[in-house]
C-alpha positions as CSV (number, residue, x, y, z in Angstrom):
1,X,-6.2,-23.0,-29.1
2,X,-6.9,-23.5,-32.8
3,X,-5.6,-26.7,-34.4
4,X,-4.8,-27.6,-38.0
5,X,-6.3,-30.4,-40.2
6,X,-4.7,-31.0,-43.6
7,X,-3.3,-27.5,-43.5
8,X,-6.7,-25.9,-42.6
9,X,-6.8,-24.0,-39.2
10,X,-9.8,-25.1,-37.2
11,X,-11.3,-22.9,-34.4
12,X,-11.9,-24.6,-31.0
13,X,-15.5,-25.1,-30.0
14,X,-15.1,-22.9,-26.9
15,X,-13.6,-20.1,-28.9
16,X,-16.7,-19.8,-31.1
17,X,-18.6,-18.4,-28.2
18,X,-16.1,-16.0,-26.8
19,X,-16.9,-12.3,-26.7
20,X,-14.7,-9.8,-28.6
21,X,-13.3,-8.6,-25.3
22,X,-12.3,-12.1,-24.3
23,X,-10.6,-12.7,-27.6
24,X,-8.8,-9.4,-27.3
25,X,-7.6,-10.3,-23.8
26,X,-6.3,-13.7,-25.0
27,X,-4.4,-11.9,-27.8
28,X,-2.9,-9.3,-25.4
29,X,-1.6,-12.0,-23.0
30,X,0.4,-13.6,-25.8
31,X,4.0,-12.4,-26.2
32,X,4.1,-9.9,-29.1
33,X,7.2,-8.6,-30.9
34,X,6.9,-4.9,-31.4
35,X,9.3,-2.3,-32.8
36,X,11.6,-0.7,-30.2
37,X,10.3,2.8,-31.2
38,X,6.8,1.9,-30.1
39,X,7.9,1.2,-26.5
40,X,8.3,4.1,-24.0
41,X,9.4,4.4,-20.4
42,X,6.7,4.9,-17.8
43,X,6.3,8.6,-17.2
44,X,6.4,8.3,-13.4
45,X,9.1,5.6,-13.2
46,X,10.9,6.2,-9.9
47,X,14.1,4.2,-10.4
48,X,17.3,5.0,-12.1
49,X,17.8,2.7,-15.2
50,X,21.4,3.3,-16.3
51,X,23.2,3.5,-12.9
52,X,26.3,1.3,-13.3
53,X,26.2,-1.9,-11.3
54,X,27.4,-5.5,-11.5
55,X,23.9,-6.8,-12.2
56,X,23.3,-4.3,-14.9
57,X,26.5,-5.4,-16.6
58,X,25.4,-9.0,-16.4
59,X,22.0,-8.2,-17.8
60,X,23.5,-6.3,-20.7
61,X,25.9,-9.1,-21.5
62,X,23.0,-11.6,-21.4
63,X,20.8,-9.5,-23.7
64,X,23.7,-9.0,-26.1
65,X,24.3,-12.7,-26.3
66,X,20.7,-14.2,-26.3
67,X,18.3,-11.3,-26.5
68,X,15.6,-10.4,-24.0
69,X,14.6,-13.7,-22.3
70,X,11.7,-12.3,-20.2
71,X,9.1,-10.1,-22.1
72,X,8.4,-6.6,-20.9
73,X,5.1,-5.9,-19.3
74,X,3.5,-2.9,-21.0
75,X,0.2,-1.0,-21.3
76,X,-1.2,0.8,-24.3
77,X,-0.7,4.6,-24.5
78,X,-3.5,6.9,-25.5
79,X,-1.2,8.6,-27.9
80,X,0.0,5.3,-29.5
81,X,2.6,2.7,-28.7
82,X,3.1,1.2,-25.2
83,X,4.6,2.3,-21.9
84,X,6.7,0.0,-19.8
85,X,5.3,-1.3,-16.5
86,X,8.1,-3.9,-15.9
87,X,11.3,-4.1,-17.9
88,X,12.9,-0.6,-18.0
89,X,16.4,-1.9,-17.5
90,X,15.9,-4.7,-20.1
91,X,14.7,-2.0,-22.5
92,X,17.7,0.2,-21.7
93,X,20.2,-2.7,-22.2
94,X,18.5,-3.7,-25.5
95,X,18.8,-0.1,-26.7
96,X,22.5,0.0,-25.8
97,X,23.3,-3.2,-27.7
98,X,21.2,-2.2,-30.7
99,X,18.2,-4.5,-30.6
100,X,15.4,-3.0,-32.8
101,X,12.4,-5.0,-31.4
102,X,11.0,-5.8,-28.0
103,X,9.0,-8.9,-26.8
104,X,6.1,-7.6,-24.8
105,X,2.9,-8.7,-23.0
106,X,0.3,-6.0,-23.2
107,X,-2.1,-5.5,-20.3
108,X,-4.6,-2.7,-19.7
109,X,-3.8,-1.2,-16.3
110,X,-5.4,1.8,-14.6
111,X,-3.1,4.6,-13.6
112,X,-3.3,3.5,-9.9
113,X,-2.5,-0.1,-10.7
114,X,0.3,0.9,-13.0
115,X,1.9,3.2,-10.4
116,X,1.8,0.4,-7.8
117,X,3.1,-2.3,-10.1
118,X,6.0,-0.1,-11.4
119,X,7.1,0.3,-7.8
120,X,6.5,-3.3,-6.7
121,X,8.4,-4.8,-9.6
122,X,11.7,-3.3,-8.4
123,X,11.3,-2.3,-4.8
124,X,13.3,-5.3,-3.5
125,X,16.2,-4.6,-5.9
126,X,19.5,-4.5,-4.1
127,X,21.4,-1.2,-3.6
128,X,18.4,1.2,-4.2
129,X,19.4,4.8,-3.6
130,X,17.5,6.8,-0.9
131,X,16.1,9.0,-3.7
132,X,14.8,6.0,-5.5
133,X,13.0,4.6,-2.4
134,X,11.7,8.1,-1.6
135,X,10.1,8.5,-5.1
136,X,8.9,4.9,-5.1
137,X,7.2,5.0,-1.7
138,X,5.5,8.4,-2.5
139,X,4.3,7.1,-5.9
140,X,2.8,3.9,-4.4
141,X,1.3,5.6,-1.4
142,X,-0.4,8.3,-3.5
143,X,-1.8,5.5,-5.8
144,X,-3.0,3.5,-2.7
145,X,-4.8,6.6,-1.4
146,X,-6.5,7.2,-4.7
147,X,-7.6,3.6,-4.8
148,X,-9.1,4.0,-1.4
149,X,-11.2,6.8,-2.7
150,X,-9.8,9.8,-1.0
151,X,-7.8,12.8,-2.1
152,X,-4.0,12.0,-2.1
153,X,-3.3,15.1,-0.1
154,X,-5.5,14.0,2.8
155,X,-3.3,11.4,4.6
156,X,-5.4,11.4,7.7
157,X,-8.5,9.8,6.2
158,X,-8.9,6.0,6.3
159,X,-10.1,4.2,3.2
160,X,-12.5,1.3,3.3
161,X,-10.1,-0.8,1.1
162,X,-7.6,-1.0,4.0
163,X,-10.1,-2.2,6.6
164,X,-9.7,0.8,8.9
165,X,-5.9,1.1,8.6
166,X,-3.9,4.0,7.3
167,X,-2.4,3.6,3.8
168,X,1.1,4.2,5.1
169,X,0.6,1.4,7.6
170,X,-0.3,-1.0,4.8
171,X,2.6,0.2,2.7
172,X,5.1,-0.2,5.6
173,X,4.0,-3.8,6.1
174,X,4.3,-4.6,2.4
175,X,7.9,-3.3,2.1
176,X,9.0,-4.3,5.6
177,X,9.8,-0.8,6.8
178,X,8.5,1.1,9.9
179,X,5.8,3.7,9.3
180,X,8.2,6.4,10.6
181,X,10.9,5.3,8.1
182,X,8.4,5.4,5.2
183,X,7.4,8.9,6.2
184,X,11.0,9.9,6.4
185,X,11.7,8.6,2.9
186,X,8.7,10.4,1.5
187,X,9.8,13.7,3.1
188,X,13.1,13.4,1.1
189,X,11.0,14.2,-2.0
190,X,10.7,17.8,-0.6
191,X,14.4,18.3,-1.1
192,X,15.8,20.2,-4.0
193,X,17.6,17.9,-6.5
194,X,21.2,18.8,-5.4
195,X,20.4,18.0,-1.8
196,X,18.7,14.8,-2.7
197,X,21.8,13.9,-4.6
198,X,23.9,14.8,-1.5
199,X,21.8,12.2,0.5
200,X,22.5,9.6,-2.2
201,X,26.2,10.2,-2.1
202,X,26.4,10.4,1.7
203,X,27.4,14.1,1.9
204,X,24.1,14.9,3.7
205,X,23.0,12.4,6.3
206,X,19.6,10.7,6.0
207,X,18.1,11.7,9.4
208,X,18.9,15.5,9.3
209,X,17.8,15.6,5.7
210,X,14.5,13.9,6.2
211,X,13.5,15.2,9.6
212,X,14.6,18.8,9.3
213,X,16.2,20.0,6.1
214,X,13.2,18.8,4.0
215,X,11.0,21.3,5.9
216,X,13.1,24.3,4.7
217,X,11.8,26.5,1.8
218,X,13.4,26.0,-1.6
219,X,15.2,29.3,-1.2
220,X,16.7,28.3,2.2
221,X,17.7,24.8,0.8
222,X,19.4,26.5,-2.2
223,X,21.5,28.7,0.1
224,X,22.3,25.8,2.4
225,X,23.4,23.7,-0.6
226,X,25.6,26.5,-1.8
227,X,27.3,26.7,1.7
228,X,27.8,22.9,1.8
229,X,29.6,23.0,-1.6
230,X,31.6,26.1,-0.9
231,X,32.8,25.2,2.6
232,X,32.6,21.4,2.3
233,X,30.4,21.2,5.4
234,X,27.2,19.2,6.2
235,X,24.7,20.0,8.9
236,X,24.6,17.8,12.0
237,X,21.3,16.7,13.5
238,X,21.5,19.6,16.0
239,X,22.3,22.2,13.3
240,X,19.5,20.9,11.1
241,X,17.0,20.9,13.9
242,X,17.7,24.6,14.6
243,X,17.5,25.5,10.9
244,X,14.1,23.9,10.8
245,X,12.9,25.7,13.9
246,X,14.1,29.2,12.8
247,X,12.6,28.5,9.3
248,X,9.2,27.7,10.9
249,X,9.4,31.1,12.6
250,X,10.0,32.8,9.3
251,X,13.4,34.2,10.4
252,X,15.9,32.0,8.6
253,X,17.9,34.5,6.6
254,X,21.1,33.7,4.7
255,X,23.3,35.2,7.5
256,X,21.6,32.9,10.1
257,X,22.3,29.8,8.0
258,X,25.9,31.1,7.7
259,X,26.3,31.4,11.5
260,X,24.8,28.0,12.2
261,X,26.9,26.2,9.6
262,X,30.1,27.9,10.7
263,X,29.9,26.5,14.2
264,X,32.7,24.2,15.2
265,X,31.5,20.6,15.5
266,X,33.4,18.0,17.5
267,X,36.0,16.3,15.4
268,X,35.1,12.8,14.5
269,X,38.3,10.7,14.9
270,X,37.9,7.4,13.2
271,X,40.7,5.2,12.0
272,X,40.3,2.1,9.9
273,X,43.2,-0.3,9.4
274,X,42.9,-2.5,6.4
275,X,43.3,-6.2,7.0
276,X,45.8,-6.7,4.2
277,X,48.1,-4.1,5.8
278,X,48.0,-5.9,9.2
279,X,48.3,-9.5,8.1
280,X,52.0,-9.3,7.2
281,X,52.8,-8.4,10.9
282,X,51.0,-11.3,12.5
283,X,51.0,-15.1,12.3
284,X,48.2,-16.5,10.2
285,X,46.7,-18.1,13.4
286,X,46.1,-14.7,15.1
287,X,42.4,-13.7,15.6
288,X,41.3,-10.1,15.1
289,X,41.0,-9.9,19.0
290,X,44.6,-11.0,19.4
291,X,45.8,-8.5,16.8
292,X,43.9,-5.8,18.6
293,X,45.5,-6.6,21.9
294,X,49.0,-6.5,20.4
295,X,48.3,-3.1,18.7
296,X,47.0,-1.6,22.0
297,X,50.1,-2.8,23.9
298,X,52.4,-1.3,21.3
299,X,50.5,2.0,21.5
300,X,50.7,2.0,25.2
301,X,54.5,1.6,25.0
302,X,54.7,4.4,22.4
303,X,52.6,6.7,24.6
304,X,54.9,6.1,27.7
305,X,58.0,6.9,25.7
306,X,56.4,10.1,24.4
307,X,55.6,11.2,28.0
308,X,59.1,10.4,29.1
309,X,60.6,12.4,26.2
310,X,58.3,15.4,26.9
311,X,59.3,15.3,30.6
312,X,63.0,15.7,29.9
């Protein structure tokens, strides 16, 4: 680092012999303050930025009080300005509270490195939606395949960079998921947006969506989504499996989807008793097991009385 003597800035001896590239790298690693309008979201960013959550509220409060504490990691854009590699939510919060500058560290990443890092910076965030994991896993896996030197569409080849292992196996190990689960998430990206949203909200279950519905054509998915909305139904695993099979045969017309989705499914009878409603009927010392035993005995007595009344 340069030092000053009597107000004159002196250059360090080592700095005199640095190349222009080394000096530029040193400058880029320093925190720079740039106008907000020069910072852009990463084009393939797979995560939602503005989904309400407790941690987003805390982050916004912190940025409003003290500004952005941790600089954004960005890379230069060919068309000017910078795109964010890490810090999309910080940028969003700063925009909401009206900050007109951003602290950034500029790094020159390749597209493959940028794709992987954008995924990695947030993949362990709590409460990720299935759609976010699906897009993130696909983005990173495609980048890993390109880094290994093979076309992204050819998932059967093995790249030398992974020492004889499939890219999906390496990814599964890195994110602590099974290979099958990774593949399921990635298949979700074949869903039309309304069905992907239905998975996020729980209206469409993950397994039938990933294993079967994702294989339907866009036209078939569109009609299925229409039926789900109109009739307030959702395909079971068995129904989804048959939809996929008939679709593969090229025979899945709208009337067939209608017939399958109109089938009666066993009624799921599930009752949940909230703890605050039960506590007032039991002594504080009662355990959940003791409470359950009392409830069952009361129900048995009620059941016997009903049988007696019906036998009169």
